[in-house]
Biopython code that builds the backbone (N, CA, C, O; Angstrom):
import numpy as np
from Bio.PDB.StructureBuilder import StructureBuilder

atoms = [
    (1, "MET", "N", (15.995, 103.333, 217.642)),
    (1, "MET", "CA", (16.943, 104.071, 218.521)),
    (1, "MET", "C", (18.561, 104.169, 217.674)),
    (1, "MET", "O", (19.379, 103.371, 217.216)),
    (2, "LYS", "N", (18.431, 105.448, 217.785)),
    (2, "LYS", "CA", (19.823, 106.419, 217.293)),
    (2, "LYS", "C", (21.329, 105.583, 217.813)),
    (2, "LYS", "O", (21.504, 104.862, 218.796)),
    (3, "LYS", "N", (22.003, 105.878, 217.056)),
    (3, "LYS", "CA", (23.441, 105.063, 217.840)),
    (3, "LYS", "C", (24.490, 106.571, 217.750)),
    (3, "LYS", "O", (24.644, 107.313, 216.780)),
    (4, "ALA", "N", (25.081, 106.664, 219.090)),
    (4, "ALA", "CA", (25.569, 108.605, 219.144)),
    (4, "ALA", "C", (26.834, 108.066, 218.035)),
    (4, "ALA", "O", (27.183, 106.892, 217.908)),
    (5, "LYS", "N", (27.269, 108.967, 217.465)),
    (5, "LYS", "CA", (28.371, 109.512, 216.892)),
    (5, "LYS", "C", (29.579, 109.138, 218.014)),
    (5, "LYS", "O", (29.333, 109.446, 219.180)),
    (6, "LYS", "N", (30.872, 108.488, 217.717)),
    (6, "LYS", "CA", (32.036, 108.571, 218.447)),
    (6, "LYS", "C", (32.681, 109.631, 217.931)),
    (6, "LYS", "O", (32.842, 109.935, 216.749)),
    (7, "LYS", "N", (33.192, 110.405, 219.342)),
    (7, "LYS", "CA", (33.618, 111.935, 218.888)),
    (7, "LYS", "C", (35.353, 111.596, 218.267)),
    (7, "LYS", "O", (36.245, 111.239, 219.037)),
    (8, "ILE", "N", (35.523, 111.752, 217.085)),
    (8, "ILE", "CA", (37.097, 111.672, 217.068)),
    (8, "ILE", "C", (38.074, 113.248, 217.768)),
    (8, "ILE", "O", (37.819, 114.452, 217.808)),
    (9, "ASN", "N", (38.969, 112.582, 218.120)),
    (9, "ASN", "CA", (39.792, 113.271, 219.051)),
    (9, "ASN", "C", (41.205, 113.848, 218.031)),
    (9, "ASN", "O", (41.924, 112.899, 217.721)),
    (10, "THR", "N", (41.664, 115.131, 217.514)),
    (10, "THR", "CA", (42.496, 115.196, 216.547)),
    (10, "THR", "C", (43.240, 116.247, 217.582)),
    (10, "THR", "O", (42.696, 116.846, 218.510)),
    (11, "ALA", "N", (44.653, 116.317, 217.174)),
    (11, "ALA", "CA", (45.804, 117.137, 217.586)),
    (11, "ALA", "C", (46.528, 117.900, 215.988)),
    (11, "ALA", "O", (46.828, 117.402, 214.903)),
    (12, "ILE", "N", (46.583, 119.069, 216.448)),
    (12, "ILE", "CA", (47.852, 119.385, 214.825)),
    (12, "ILE", "C", (49.002, 119.857, 215.925)),
    (12, "ILE", "O", (48.907, 120.673, 216.841)),
    (13, "LEU", "N", (50.344, 118.880, 215.410)),
    (13, "LEU", "CA", (51.273, 119.744, 215.983)),
    (13, "LEU", "C", (52.358, 120.428, 214.834)),
    (13, "LEU", "O", (52.660, 119.911, 213.758)),
    (14, "ILE", "N", (52.938, 121.956, 215.465)),
    (14, "ILE", "CA", (53.454, 122.600, 214.566)),
    (14, "ILE", "C", (54.718, 122.906, 215.128)),
    (14, "ILE", "O", (55.107, 123.360, 216.204)),
    (15, "ILE", "N", (55.506, 122.321, 213.536)),
    (15, "ILE", "CA", (57.455, 122.522, 214.344)),
    (15, "ILE", "C", (57.797, 123.664, 213.191)),
    (15, "ILE", "O", (57.292, 123.967, 212.110)),
    (16, "GLY", "N", (59.009, 124.181, 214.044)),
    (16, "GLY", "CA", (59.394, 125.190, 213.735)),
    (16, "GLY", "C", (59.715, 126.462, 214.362)),
    (16, "GLY", "O", (58.864, 127.222, 214.825)),
    (17, "ASN", "N", (60.883, 126.656, 214.362)),
    (17, "ASN", "CA", (61.732, 127.650, 215.148)),
    (17, "ASN", "C", (61.314, 129.488, 214.748)),
    (17, "ASN", "O", (61.498, 130.526, 215.384)),
    (18, "GLU", "N", (60.753, 129.223, 213.531)),
    (18, "GLU", "CA", (60.519, 130.152, 213.051)),
    (18, "GLU", "C", (59.303, 130.815, 213.235)),
    (18, "GLU", "O", (59.077, 131.973, 212.886)),
    (19, "ILE", "N", (58.272, 129.810, 213.972)),
    (19, "ILE", "CA", (57.162, 130.084, 213.972)),
    (19, "ILE", "C", (57.114, 130.611, 216.184)),
    (19, "ILE", "O", (56.498, 131.451, 216.839)),
    (20, "LEU", "N", (58.041, 129.623, 216.483)),
    (20, "LEU", "CA", (58.211, 130.378, 218.520)),
    (20, "LEU", "C", (58.940, 131.597, 218.398)),
    (20, "LEU", "O", (58.622, 132.471, 219.205)),
    (21, "SER", "N", (59.857, 131.867, 217.568)),
    (21, "SER", "CA", (60.424, 133.419, 217.283)),
    (21, "SER", "C", (59.743, 134.183, 217.019)),
    (21, "SER", "O", (59.726, 135.265, 217.606)),
    (22, "GLY", "N", (58.921, 133.866, 216.007)),
    (22, "GLY", "CA", (57.397, 135.342, 215.836)),
    (22, "GLY", "C", (58.137, 135.763, 214.706)),
    (22, "GLY", "O", (58.294, 136.984, 214.700)),
    (23, "ARG", "N", (58.776, 135.016, 213.500)),
    (23, "ARG", "CA", (59.124, 135.784, 212.563)),
    (23, "ARG", "C", (58.524, 135.609, 211.322)),
    (23, "ARG", "O", (58.651, 136.208, 210.254)),
    (24, "THR", "N", (57.406, 134.061, 211.905)),
    (24, "THR", "CA", (56.550, 133.607, 210.885)),
    (24, "THR", "C", (54.948, 133.692, 211.881)),
    (24, "THR", "O", (54.854, 133.650, 213.108)),
    (25, "GLN", "N", (53.875, 133.815, 210.904)),
    (25, "GLN", "CA", (52.758, 133.583, 211.745)),
    (25, "GLN", "C", (52.193, 132.254, 211.150)),
    (25, "GLN", "O", (52.080, 132.233, 209.925)),
    (26, "ASP", "N", (51.843, 131.204, 211.812)),
    (26, "ASP", "CA", (51.451, 130.147, 211.351)),
    (26, "ASP", "C", (49.905, 130.894, 211.389)),
    (26, "ASP", "O", (49.375, 131.794, 212.040)),
    (27, "LEU", "N", (49.363, 129.595, 209.855)),
    (27, "LEU", "CA", (48.572, 129.905, 208.863)),
    (27, "LEU", "C", (48.087, 128.586, 209.236)),
    (27, "LEU", "O", (46.882, 128.839, 209.260)),
    (28, "ASN", "N", (48.155, 127.638, 209.474)),
    (28, "ASN", "CA", (48.394, 126.368, 208.683)),
    (28, "ASN", "C", (46.728, 126.036, 209.881)),
    (28, "ASN", "O", (45.623, 126.034, 209.338)),
    (29, "VAL", "N", (46.837, 125.826, 211.225)),
    (29, "VAL", "CA", (45.724, 125.517, 212.431)),
    (29, "VAL", "C", (44.585, 126.368, 211.493)),
    (29, "VAL", "O", (43.623, 125.840, 210.935)),
    (30, "SER", "N", (44.890, 127.646, 211.460)),
    (30, "SER", "CA", (42.693, 128.071, 211.216)),
    (30, "SER", "C", (42.525, 127.614, 209.618)),
    (30, "SER", "O", (41.356, 127.544, 209.238)),
    (31, "PHE", "N", (43.436, 127.332, 208.758)),
    (31, "PHE", "CA", (43.313, 126.617, 208.002)),
    (31, "PHE", "C", (43.327, 124.296, 207.758)),
    (31, "PHE", "O", (43.459, 123.626, 206.734)),
    (32, "ILE", "N", (43.207, 124.036, 208.641)),
    (32, "ILE", "CA", (43.521, 123.047, 208.976)),
    (32, "ILE", "C", (42.271, 122.559, 209.644)),
    (32, "ILE", "O", (41.509, 121.698, 209.205)),
    (33, "SER", "N", (42.107, 123.588, 211.372)),
    (33, "SER", "CA", (40.688, 123.096, 211.840)),
    (33, "SER", "C", (39.641, 123.281, 210.997)),
    (33, "SER", "O", (38.892, 122.309, 210.897)),
    (34, "ASN", "N", (39.289, 124.543, 210.168)),
    (34, "ASN", "CA", (37.836, 125.162, 209.484)),
    (34, "ASN", "C", (38.129, 123.838, 208.428)),
    (34, "ASN", "O", (37.015, 123.547, 207.991)),
    (35, "TRP", "N", (39.083, 122.969, 207.868)),
    (35, "TRP", "CA", (38.680, 121.897, 206.889)),
    (35, "TRP", "C", (38.143, 120.866, 207.457)),
    (35, "TRP", "O", (37.090, 120.357, 207.072)),
    (36, "LEU", "N", (38.893, 120.430, 208.526)),
    (36, "LEU", "CA", (38.869, 118.887, 209.414)),
    (36, "LEU", "C", (37.351, 119.599, 209.651)),
    (36, "LEU", "O", (36.483, 119.063, 208.962)),
    (37, "ASN", "N", (36.962, 120.510, 210.349)),
    (37, "ASN", "CA", (35.257, 120.769, 210.897)),
    (37, "ASN", "C", (33.957, 120.687, 209.834)),
    (37, "ASN", "O", (32.783, 120.382, 210.047)),
    (38, "ILE", "N", (34.684, 121.104, 208.543)),
    (38, "ILE", "CA", (33.421, 121.644, 207.812)),
    (38, "ILE", "C", (33.368, 120.303, 207.056)),
    (38, "ILE", "O", (32.188, 119.974, 206.934)),
    (39, "ASN", "N", (34.032, 119.595, 206.618)),
    (39, "ASN", "CA", (34.445, 118.278, 205.233)),
    (39, "ASN", "C", (34.464, 117.484, 206.514)),
    (39, "ASN", "O", (33.259, 117.373, 206.739)),
    (40, "CYS", "N", (35.114, 116.843, 207.524)),
    (40, "CYS", "CA", (34.873, 115.424, 207.910)),
    (40, "CYS", "C", (33.970, 115.912, 209.582)),
    (40, "CYS", "O", (33.776, 115.158, 210.536)),
    (41, "GLY", "N", (33.663, 117.036, 209.490)),
    (41, "GLY", "CA", (32.952, 116.931, 211.114)),
    (41, "GLY", "C", (34.015, 117.046, 213.069)),
    (41, "GLY", "O", (33.764, 117.224, 214.261)),
    (42, "ILE", "N", (35.297, 116.767, 212.057)),
    (42, "ILE", "CA", (36.371, 116.719, 213.365)),
    (42, "ILE", "C", (37.168, 118.016, 213.923)),
    (42, "ILE", "O", (37.877, 118.807, 213.301)),
    (43, "SER", "N", (36.843, 117.981, 215.218)),
    (43, "SER", "CA", (36.723, 119.072, 215.960)),
    (43, "SER", "C", (38.304, 118.978, 216.701)),
    (43, "SER", "O", (38.484, 118.097, 217.541)),
    (44, "VAL", "N", (39.050, 119.608, 216.466)),
    (44, "VAL", "CA", (41.053, 119.860, 216.815)),
    (44, "VAL", "C", (41.042, 120.297, 217.857)),
    (44, "VAL", "O", (40.461, 121.374, 217.985)),
    (45, "SER", "N", (41.551, 119.789, 218.834)),
    (45, "SER", "CA", (41.286, 118.875, 220.584)),
    (45, "SER", "C", (42.263, 120.119, 220.930)),
    (45, "SER", "O", (41.873, 121.108, 221.551)),
    (46, "GLU", "N", (43.478, 119.958, 220.488)),
    (46, "GLU", "CA", (45.043, 120.144, 220.822)),
    (46, "GLU", "C", (45.577, 120.752, 220.092)),
    (46, "GLU", "O", (45.286, 120.537, 218.916)),
    (47, "VAL", "N", (46.576, 121.768, 220.376)),
    (47, "VAL", "CA", (47.799, 122.464, 218.932)),
    (47, "VAL", "C", (48.783, 122.747, 219.805)),
    (47, "VAL", "O", (48.564, 123.314, 220.875)),
    (48, "ARG", "N", (50.455, 122.204, 219.236)),
    (48, "ARG", "CA", (51.263, 122.250, 219.808)),
    (48, "ARG", "C", (52.500, 122.530, 219.163)),
    (48, "ARG", "O", (53.098, 121.628, 218.577)),
    (49, "ILE", "N", (52.969, 123.761, 219.216)),
    (49, "ILE", "CA", (54.154, 123.877, 218.712)),
    (49, "ILE", "C", (55.877, 123.933, 219.266)),
    (49, "ILE", "O", (56.433, 124.496, 220.209)),
    (50, "ILE", "N", (56.255, 123.221, 218.371)),
    (50, "ILE", "CA", (57.488, 122.536, 219.010)),
    (50, "ILE", "C", (58.833, 123.287, 217.985)),
    (50, "ILE", "O", (58.750, 123.678, 216.820)),
    (51, "PRO", "N", (59.982, 123.301, 218.873)),
    (51, "PRO", "CA", (61.259, 124.072, 217.852)),
    (51, "PRO", "C", (61.788, 122.316, 216.917)),
    (51, "PRO", "O", (61.652, 121.106, 217.094)),
    (52, "ASP", "N", (62.310, 123.109, 216.091)),
    (52, "ASP", "CA", (63.253, 122.192, 215.339)),
    (52, "ASP", "C", (63.954, 121.144, 215.562)),
    (52, "ASP", "O", (64.891, 121.045, 214.770)),
    (53, "ILE", "N", (63.867, 120.145, 216.482)),
    (53, "ILE", "CA", (64.596, 119.746, 217.466)),
    (53, "ILE", "C", (64.352, 118.299, 216.806)),
    (53, "ILE", "O", (63.176, 117.960, 216.946)),
    (54, "GLN", "N", (65.343, 117.108, 215.948)),
    (54, "GLN", "CA", (64.741, 115.904, 215.983)),
    (54, "GLN", "C", (63.893, 115.023, 216.524)),
    (54, "GLN", "O", (63.048, 114.247, 216.079)),
    (55, "LYS", "N", (64.573, 115.499, 218.278)),
    (55, "LYS", "CA", (64.102, 114.429, 219.354)),
    (55, "LYS", "C", (63.055, 114.593, 219.745)),
    (55, "LYS", "O", (62.143, 113.781, 219.900)),
    (56, "LYS", "N", (63.141, 116.649, 220.116)),
    (56, "LYS", "CA", (61.313, 116.517, 220.177)),
    (56, "LYS", "C", (60.375, 116.051, 219.351)),
    (56, "LYS", "O", (59.757, 115.028, 219.645)),
    (57, "ILE", "N", (60.133, 116.743, 218.186)),
    (57, "ILE", "CA", (59.483, 116.020, 217.235)),
    (57, "ILE", "C", (59.451, 114.745, 217.915)),
    (57, "ILE", "O", (58.729, 114.655, 218.908)),
    (58, "ILE", "N", (60.182, 113.660, 217.500)),
    (58, "ILE", "CA", (59.719, 112.023, 217.715)),
    (58, "ILE", "C", (58.824, 111.985, 218.602)),
    (58, "ILE", "O", (57.808, 111.309, 218.439)),
    (59, "PHE", "N", (59.166, 113.100, 220.294)),
    (59, "PHE", "CA", (58.656, 112.441, 221.353)),
    (59, "PHE", "C", (57.587, 112.962, 221.450)),
    (59, "PHE", "O", (56.705, 112.496, 222.172)),
    (60, "LYS", "N", (57.431, 114.164, 220.657)),
    (60, "LYS", "CA", (55.726, 114.441, 220.787)),
    (60, "LYS", "C", (55.373, 114.218, 219.564)),
    (60, "LYS", "O", (54.829, 115.185, 219.031)),
    (61, "VAL", "N", (55.469, 113.437, 219.028)),
    (61, "VAL", "CA", (54.554, 112.645, 217.463)),
    (61, "VAL", "C", (54.088, 112.024, 218.463)),
    (61, "VAL", "O", (53.177, 112.492, 219.147)),
    (62, "LEU", "N", (54.726, 110.719, 218.722)),
    (62, "LEU", "CA", (55.023, 109.726, 219.791)),
    (62, "LEU", "C", (53.656, 109.922, 221.057)),
    (62, "LEU", "O", (52.607, 109.339, 221.332)),
    (63, "ASP", "N", (54.193, 110.735, 221.405)),
    (63, "ASP", "CA", (53.038, 111.566, 222.401)),
    (63, "ASP", "C", (52.014, 111.485, 222.754)),
    (63, "ASP", "O", (51.445, 110.852, 223.644)),
    (64, "LEU", "N", (51.503, 112.747, 221.390)),
    (64, "LEU", "CA", (50.347, 112.769, 221.180)),
    (64, "LEU", "C", (49.421, 111.771, 220.235)),
    (64, "LEU", "O", (48.195, 111.667, 220.269)),
    (65, "SER", "N", (50.223, 111.166, 219.501)),
    (65, "SER", "CA", (49.549, 109.368, 219.313)),
    (65, "SER", "C", (48.866, 108.755, 219.774)),
    (65, "SER", "O", (47.947, 108.142, 219.232)),
    (66, "LYS", "N", (49.279, 108.785, 221.365)),
    (66, "LYS", "CA", (48.854, 107.713, 222.197)),
    (66, "LYS", "C", (47.811, 108.279, 222.472)),
    (66, "LYS", "O", (46.775, 107.615, 222.439)),
    (67, "LYS", "N", (47.765, 109.790, 222.854)),
    (67, "LYS", "CA", (46.379, 110.867, 223.040)),
    (67, "LYS", "C", (45.283, 111.088, 222.078)),
    (67, "LYS", "O", (44.208, 111.446, 222.561)),
    (68, "PHE", "N", (45.347, 110.974, 221.114)),
    (68, "PHE", "CA", (44.939, 111.413, 220.115)),
    (68, "PHE", "C", (44.627, 110.976, 218.921)),
    (68, "PHE", "O", (45.542, 111.345, 218.185)),
    (69, "LYS", "N", (43.254, 109.956, 217.858)),
    (69, "LYS", "CA", (43.200, 109.451, 217.090)),
    (69, "LYS", "C", (44.385, 109.624, 215.814)),
    (69, "LYS", "O", (45.243, 108.856, 215.378)),
    (70, "TYR", "N", (43.972, 111.031, 215.458)),
    (70, "TYR", "CA", (44.486, 111.487, 214.543)),
    (70, "TYR", "C", (45.636, 112.643, 214.630)),
    (70, "TYR", "O", (45.118, 113.558, 215.271)),
    (71, "VAL", "N", (47.017, 113.019, 214.255)),
    (71, "VAL", "CA", (48.373, 113.792, 214.347)),
    (71, "VAL", "C", (48.559, 113.963, 213.344)),
    (71, "VAL", "O", (48.980, 113.220, 212.457)),
    (72, "PHE", "N", (48.032, 115.794, 213.362)),
    (72, "PHE", "CA", (48.844, 116.221, 211.834)),
    (72, "PHE", "C", (50.126, 117.112, 211.986)),
    (72, "PHE", "O", (50.428, 117.777, 212.978)),
    (73, "THR", "N", (50.497, 117.051, 211.356)),
    (73, "THR", "CA", (51.986, 117.959, 211.330)),
    (73, "THR", "C", (52.046, 118.972, 210.481)),
    (73, "THR", "O", (51.811, 118.898, 209.275)),
    (74, "THR", "N", (52.331, 119.847, 211.031)),
    (74, "THR", "CA", (53.109, 121.413, 209.878)),
    (74, "THR", "C", (54.323, 121.419, 210.142)),
    (74, "THR", "O", (54.865, 120.869, 211.100)),
    (75, "GLY", "N", (55.034, 122.325, 208.926)),
    (75, "GLY", "CA", (56.299, 122.550, 209.679)),
    (75, "GLY", "C", (57.722, 121.647, 209.012)),
    (75, "GLY", "O", (57.874, 120.881, 208.060)),
    (76, "GLY", "N", (58.596, 122.198, 210.053)),
    (76, "GLY", "CA", (59.587, 121.024, 210.081)),
    (76, "GLY", "C", (60.591, 121.103, 208.989)),
    (76, "GLY", "O", (60.494, 121.568, 207.854)),
    (77, "ILE", "N", (61.598, 120.523, 209.623)),
    (77, "ILE", "CA", (62.596, 120.633, 208.576)),
    (77, "ILE", "C", (62.975, 118.815, 208.267)),
    (77, "ILE", "O", (63.804, 118.493, 207.416)),
]
sb = StructureBuilder()
sb.init_structure("model")
sb.init_model(0)
sb.init_chain("A")
sb.init_seg("    ")
for serial, (resi, resn, name, xyz) in enumerate(atoms, 1):
    if name == "N":
        sb.init_residue(resn, " ", resi, " ")
    sb.init_atom(name, np.array(xyz, "f"), 0.0, 1.0, " ", f" {name:<3s}", serial, name[0])
structure = sb.get_structure()
């Protein structure tokens, strides 16, 4: 009997006031999601965008790391 592969859950956290304000368009989500899917067989389950505020960054990384096996971050200061 074939053993079923366990699905790996992943999230991406985008950090940046410039993304939230609309001054800059995020291109990382598409690139990271595509790379993970094609090269690793991993689907991204959630994407969040947060401001450049240290306390919010720390809180959100800790929060997401409880829910997801991997958390990728982009941007930030």
